[in-house]
N, CA, C and O atoms as a printed pandas DataFrame, in Angstrom:
     atom_number atom_name residue_name chain_id  residue_number  x_coord  y_coord  z_coord
0              1         N          MET        A               1   96.158  125.754  111.117
1              2        CA          MET        A               1   94.758  125.546  110.989
2              3         C          MET        A               1   94.326  124.962  109.702
3              4         O          MET        A               1   94.595  125.646  108.715
4              5         N          ALA        A               2   93.787  123.978  109.526
5              6        CA          ALA        A               2   93.354  123.400  108.349
6              7         C          ALA        A               2   92.003  124.023  107.668
7              8         O          ALA        A               2   91.075  124.398  108.386
8              9         N          PRO        A               3   91.946  124.112  106.241
9             10        CA          PRO        A               3   90.628  124.587  105.884
10            11         C          PRO        A               3   89.374  123.755  106.145
11            12         O          PRO        A               3   89.414  122.527  106.083
12            13         N          GLY        A               4   88.299  124.406  106.425
13            14        CA          GLY        A               4   87.184  123.438  106.508
14            15         C          GLY        A               4   86.650  123.068  105.207
15            16         O          GLY        A               4   87.178  123.479  104.173
16            17         N          PRO        A               5   85.470  122.195  105.209
17            18        CA          PRO        A               5   84.875  121.661  104.026
18            19         C          PRO        A               5   84.164  122.729  103.276
19            20         O          PRO        A               5   84.043  122.571  102.062
20            21         N          LEU        A               6   83.689  123.773  103.827
21            22        CA          LEU        A               6   83.074  124.688  103.164
22            23         C          LEU        A               6   84.095  125.692  102.393
23            24         O          LEU        A               6   83.756  126.292  101.373
24            25         N          SER        A               7   85.231  125.798  102.918
25            26        CA          SER        A               7   86.507  126.593  102.403
26            27         C          SER        A               7   86.911  125.822  101.119
27            28         O          SER        A               7   87.226  126.423  100.092
28            29         N          LEU        A               8   86.892  124.581  101.207
29            30        CA          LEU        A               8   87.500  123.524  100.025
30            31         C          LEU        A               8   86.337  123.648   98.966
31            32         O          LEU        A               8   86.616  123.689   97.768
32            33         N          ILE        A               9   85.041  123.709   99.405
33            34        CA          ILE        A               9   84.065  123.879   98.355
34            35         C          ILE        A               9   84.184  125.218   97.439
35            36         O          ILE        A               9   84.273  125.185   96.211
36            37         N          ILE        A              10   84.172  126.284   98.150
37            38        CA          ILE        A              10   84.324  127.499   97.598
38            39         C          ILE        A              10   85.543  127.605   96.759
39            40         O          ILE        A              10   85.475  128.277   95.731
40            41         N          ILE        A              11   86.702  126.987   97.099
41            42        CA          ILE        A              11   87.829  127.135   96.445
42            43         C          ILE        A              11   87.670  126.259   95.117
43            44         O          ILE        A              11   88.170  126.654   94.064
44            45         N          GLY        A              12   87.003  125.131   95.189
45            46        CA          GLY        A              12   86.716  124.235   94.177
46            47         C          GLY        A              12   85.856  124.902   93.112
47            48         O          GLY        A              12   86.141  124.736   91.926
48            49         N          ILE        A              13   84.769  125.683   93.493
49            50        CA          ILE        A              13   83.902  126.463   92.648
50            51         C          ILE        A              13   84.641  127.659   91.924
51            52         O          ILE        A              13   84.504  127.898   90.724
52            53         N          VAL        A              14   85.440  128.382   92.789
53            54        CA          VAL        A              14   86.232  129.455   91.997
54            55         C          VAL        A              14   87.077  128.853   90.998
55            56         O          VAL        A              14   87.136  129.367   89.881
56            57         N          ALA        A              15   87.818  127.692   91.315
57            58        CA          ALA        A              15   88.739  127.174   90.284
58            59         C          ALA        A              15   87.965  126.724   89.092
59            60         O          ALA        A              15   88.442  126.926   87.976
60            61         N          LEU        A              16   86.828  126.141   89.230
61            62        CA          LEU        A              16   86.104  125.766   88.162
62            63         C          LEU        A              16   85.578  126.871   87.223
63            64         O          LEU        A              16   85.420  126.725   86.011
64            65         N          LEU        A              17   85.328  127.990   87.923
65            66        CA          LEU        A              17   84.863  129.298   87.274
66            67         C          LEU        A              17   86.171  130.008   86.521
67            68         O          LEU        A              17   86.021  130.614   85.460
68            69         N          ILE        A              18   87.328  129.889   87.102
69            70        CA          ILE        A              18   88.389  130.521   86.468
70            71         C          ILE        A              18   89.022  129.532   85.380
71            72         O          ILE        A              18   89.546  130.020   84.379
72            73         N          PHE        A              19   88.982  128.281   85.549
73            74        CA          PHE        A              19   89.777  127.407   84.559
74            75         C          PHE        A              19   88.827  126.732   83.693
75            76         O          PHE        A              19   89.214  126.379   82.579
76            77         N          GLY        A              20   87.567  126.493   84.082
77            78        CA          GLY        A              20   86.506  125.875   83.315
78            79         C          GLY        A              20   86.744  124.342   83.271
79            80         O          GLY        A              20   87.839  123.829   83.502
80            81         N          PRO        A              21   85.676  123.697   82.971
81            82        CA          PRO        A              21   85.550  122.180   83.203
82            83         C          PRO        A              21   86.446  121.435   82.362
83            84         O          PRO        A              21   86.692  120.298   82.766
84            85         N          LYS        A              22   86.985  121.793   81.307
85            86        CA          LYS        A              22   87.875  121.243   80.333
86            87         C          LYS        A              22   89.197  121.406   80.725
87            88         O          LYS        A              22   89.984  120.546   80.327
88            89         N          LYS        A              23   89.604  122.273   81.385
89            90        CA          LYS        A              23   91.126  122.559   81.646
90            91         C          LYS        A              23   91.456  122.101   83.097
91            92         O          LYS        A              23   92.623  121.899   83.433
92            93         N          LEU        A              24   90.330  121.929   84.017
93            94        CA          LEU        A              24   90.483  121.529   85.367
94            95         C          LEU        A              24   91.077  120.190   85.438
95            96         O          LEU        A              24   92.086  120.054   86.129
96            97         N          PRO        A              25   90.602  119.219   84.837
97            98        CA          PRO        A              25   91.120  117.746   85.045
98            99         C          PRO        A              25   92.729  117.804   84.506
99           100         O          PRO        A              25   93.567  117.077   85.039
100          101         N          GLU        A              26   93.039  118.600   83.560
101          102        CA          GLU        A              26   94.554  118.584   83.067
102          103         C          GLU        A              26   95.279  119.362   84.173
103          104         O          GLU        A              26   96.469  119.079   84.307
104          105         N          LEU        A              27   94.792  120.244   84.942
105          106        CA          LEU        A              27   95.643  120.834   85.827
106          107         C          LEU        A              27   95.791  119.938   87.051
107          108         O          LEU        A              27   96.805  119.945   87.750
108          109         N          GLY        A              28   94.628  119.091   87.294
109          110        CA          GLY        A              28   94.728  118.189   88.372
110          111         C          GLY        A              28   95.767  117.057   88.130
111          112         O          GLY        A              28   96.502  116.654   89.032
112          113         N          LYS        A              29   95.788  116.559   86.839
113          114        CA          LYS        A              29   96.680  115.684   86.441
114          115         C          LYS        A              29   98.172  116.172   86.558
115          116         O          LYS        A              29   99.062  115.476   87.047
116          117         N          ALA        A              30   98.338  117.340   86.099
117          118        CA          ALA        A              30   99.784  117.883   86.258
118          119         C          ALA        A              30  100.251  118.102   87.689
119          120         O          ALA        A              30  101.410  117.936   88.071
120          121         N          PHE        A              31   99.250  118.484   88.422
121          122        CA          PHE        A              31   99.583  118.690   89.847
122          123         C          PHE        A              31   99.817  117.459   90.555
123          124         O          PHE        A              31  100.681  117.482   91.432
124          125         N          GLY        A              32   99.102  116.228   90.292
125          126        CA          GLY        A              32   99.330  115.079   90.844
126          127         C          GLY        A              32  100.751  114.500   90.388
127          128         O          GLY        A              32  101.571  114.003   91.160
128          129         N          SER        A              33  100.900  114.642   89.044
129          130        CA          SER        A              33  102.292  114.109   88.733
130          131         C          SER        A              33  103.475  114.858   89.266
131          132         O          SER        A              33  104.520  114.279   89.561
132          133         N          SER        A              34  103.296  116.209   89.392
133          134        CA          SER        A              34  104.267  117.028   89.982
134          135         C          SER        A              34  104.620  116.665   91.527
135          136         O          SER        A              34  105.747  116.701   92.020
136          137         N          LEU        A              35  103.358  116.292   92.210
137          138        CA          LEU        A              35  103.590  115.890   93.703
138          139         C          LEU        A              35  104.166  114.718   93.790
139          140         O          LEU        A              35  105.025  114.545   94.655
140          141         N          ARG        A              36  103.794  113.660   92.888
141          142        CA          ARG        A              36  104.469  112.409   92.778
142          143         C          ARG        A              36  106.007  112.370   92.646
143          144         O          ARG        A              36  106.785  111.668   93.293
144          145         N          GLU        A              37  106.311  113.332   91.606
145          146        CA          GLU        A              37  107.632  113.446   91.250
146          147         C          GLU        A              37  108.612  114.142   92.649
147          148         O          GLU        A              37  109.738  113.737   92.936
148          149         N          PHE        A              38  107.993  115.069   93.264
149          150        CA          PHE        A              38  108.655  115.656   94.375
150          151         C          PHE        A              38  108.720  114.638   95.490
151          152         O          PHE        A              38  109.717  114.683   96.211
152          153         N          LYS        A              39  107.616  113.551   95.777
153          154        CA          LYS        A              39  107.667  112.745   96.736
154          155         C          LYS        A              39  108.716  111.738   96.446
155          156         O          LYS        A              39  109.392  111.355   97.401
156          157         N          ASN        A              40  108.974  111.205   95.150
157          158        CA          ASN        A              40  109.942  110.420   94.865
158          159         C          ASN        A              40  111.436  111.053   95.019
159          160         O          ASN        A              40  112.346  110.278   95.312
160          161         N          ALA        A              41  111.678  112.250   94.855
161          162        CA          ALA        A              41  112.729  112.883   94.798
162          163         C          ALA        A              41  113.128  113.081   96.351
163          164         O          ALA        A              41  114.305  112.984   96.698
164          165         N          THR        A              42  112.152  113.348   97.215
165          166        CA          THR        A              42  112.503  113.538   98.659
166          167         C          THR        A              42  112.716  112.170   99.298
167          168         O          THR        A              42  113.527  112.082  100.220
168          169         N          LYS        A              43  112.048  111.094   98.877
169          170        CA          LYS        A              43  112.296  109.697   99.196
170          171         C          LYS        A              43  113.740  109.243   98.846
171          172         O          LYS        A              43  114.383  108.478   99.566
172          173         N          GLY        A              44  114.198  109.773   97.685
173          174        CA          GLY        A              44  115.528  109.429   97.291
174          175         C          GLY        A              44  116.689  110.072   98.119
175          176         O          GLY        A              44  117.762  109.513   98.345
176          177         N          LEU        A              45  116.331  111.313   98.539
177          178        CA          LEU        A              45  117.204  112.036   99.363
178          179         C          LEU        A              45  117.331  111.350  100.823
179          180         O          LEU        A              45  118.397  111.200  101.420
180          181         N          ALA        A              46  116.057  110.961  101.290
181          182        CA          ALA        A              46  116.310  110.189  102.517
182          183         C          ALA        A              46  116.864  108.892  102.550
183          184         O          ALA        A              46  117.356  108.387  103.559
184          185         N          ASP        A              47  116.778  108.311  101.351
185          186        CA          ASP        A              47  117.483  106.913  101.191
186          187         C          ASP        A              47  118.876  107.212  101.009
187          188         O          ASP        A              47  119.652  106.394  101.504
188          189         N          ASP        A              48  119.414  108.291  100.356
189          190        CA          ASP        A              48  120.807  108.711  100.447
190          191         C          ASP        A              48  121.392  108.882  101.789
191          192         O          ASP        A              48  122.514  108.510  102.133
192          193         N          ASP        A              49  120.523  109.476  102.498
193          194        CA          ASP        A              49  120.953  109.859  103.991
194          195         C          ASP        A              49  121.169  108.438  104.738
195          196         O          ASP        A              49  122.182  108.280  105.420
196          197         N          GLU        A              50  120.353  107.559  104.625
197          198        CA          GLU        A              50  120.344  106.297  105.239
198          199         C          GLU        A              50  121.664  105.593  104.801
199          200         O          GLU        A              50  122.507  105.147  105.580
200          201         N          ASP        A              51  121.723  105.558  103.383
201          202        CA          ASP        A              51  122.893  104.970  102.763
202          203         C          ASP        A              51  124.307  105.661  103.469
203          204         O          ASP        A              51  125.206  104.929  103.883
204          205         N          ASP        A              52  124.374  106.922  103.539
205          206        CA          ASP        A              52  125.586  107.528  104.193
206          207         C          ASP        A              52  125.802  107.077  105.577
207          208         O          ASP        A              52  126.925  106.774  105.980
208          209         N          LYS        A              53  124.705  107.025  106.340
209          210        CA          LYS        A              53  124.781  106.601  107.743
210          211         C          LYS        A              53  125.206  105.202  107.901
211          212         O          LYS        A              53  125.898  104.888  108.869
212          213         N          THR        A              54  124.802  104.242  106.921
213          214        CA          THR        A              54  125.185  102.876  107.044
214          215         C          THR        A              54  126.557  102.740  106.562
215          216         O          THR        A              54  127.230  101.816  107.019
216          217         N          ALA        A              55  127.114  103.614  105.615
217          218        CA          ALA        A              55  128.444  103.668  105.017
218          219         C          ALA        A              55  129.387  104.024  106.275
219          220         O          ALA        A              55  130.348  103.301  106.537
220          221         N          LYS        A              56  129.100  105.081  106.988
221          222        CA          LYS        A              56  129.841  105.699  108.035
222          223         C          LYS        A              56  130.019  104.602  109.195
223          224         O          LYS        A              56  131.118  104.374  109.699
224          225         N          LYS        A              57  128.839  103.944  109.573
225          226        CA          LYS        A              57  128.880  102.824  110.566
226          227         C          LYS        A              57  129.791  101.846  110.118
227          228         O          LYS        A              57  130.727  101.486  110.831
228          229         N          ASN        A              58  129.575  101.356  108.910
229          230        CA          ASN        A              58  130.521  100.220  108.448
230          231         C          ASN        A              58  131.967  100.620  108.373
231          232         O          ASN        A              58  132.813   99.764  108.633
232          233         N          ASP        A              59  132.349  101.891  108.029
233          234        CA          ASP        A              59  133.680  102.330  108.222
234          235         C          ASP        A              59  134.165  102.337  109.632
235          236         O          ASP        A              59  135.325  101.974  109.822
236          237         N          LEU        A              60  133.335  102.748  110.780
237          238        CA          LEU        A              60  133.840  102.822  111.951
238          239         C          LEU        A              60  133.920  101.424  112.486
239          240         O          LEU        A              60  134.796  101.160  113.309
240          241         N          ASP        A              61  133.092  100.530  112.091
241          242        CA          ASP        A              61  133.184   99.068  112.590
242          243         C          ASP        A              61  134.441   98.425  112.012
243          244         O          ASP        A              61  135.047   97.590  112.683
244          245         N          LYS        A              62  134.911   98.822  110.647
245          246        CA          LYS        A              62  136.207   98.358  110.193
246          247         C          LYS        A              62  137.377   98.757  110.893
247          248         O          LYS        A              62  138.348   98.019  111.062
248          249         N          LYS        A              63  137.268  100.104  111.363
249          250        CA          LYS        A              63  138.442  100.751  112.049
250          251         C          LYS        A              63  138.562  100.054  113.487
251          252         O          LYS        A              63  139.670   99.870  113.993
252          253         N          ASP        A              64  137.404   99.683  114.107
253          254        CA          ASP        A              64  137.465   99.059  115.419
254          255         C          ASP        A              64  138.173   97.661  115.234
255          256         O          ASP        A              64  139.025   97.276  116.035
256          257         N          GLU        A              65  137.795   96.948  114.178
257          258        CA          GLU        A              65  138.214   95.596  114.057
258          259         C          GLU        A              65  139.822   95.595  113.840
259          260         O          GLU        A              65  140.552   94.665  114.184
260          261         N          HIS        A              66  140.219   96.701  113.259
261          262        CA          HIS        A              66  141.643   96.727  112.955
262          263         C          HIS        A              66  142.575   97.151  114.179
263          264         O          HIS        A              66  143.800   97.095  114.072
264          265         N          LYS        A              67  141.901   97.607  115.424
265          266        CA          LYS        A              67  142.634   98.038  116.456
266          267         C          LYS        A              67  142.907   96.840  117.308
267          268         O          LYS        A              67  143.570   96.954  118.339
């Protein structure tokens, strides 16, 4: 169940009260860069899986050609 708009507004106000208006943009920037790095890492893992599947398929094709 996704949080509604009112919940997000309340969370934003609480975060503003806790961290203050000067610290909040820094936290957002750090969160964004962390999320971007995580996304790139998971994309790299998915690309590695695709490379492995392609390599295995090529190996099987070569074995079939030698028969």
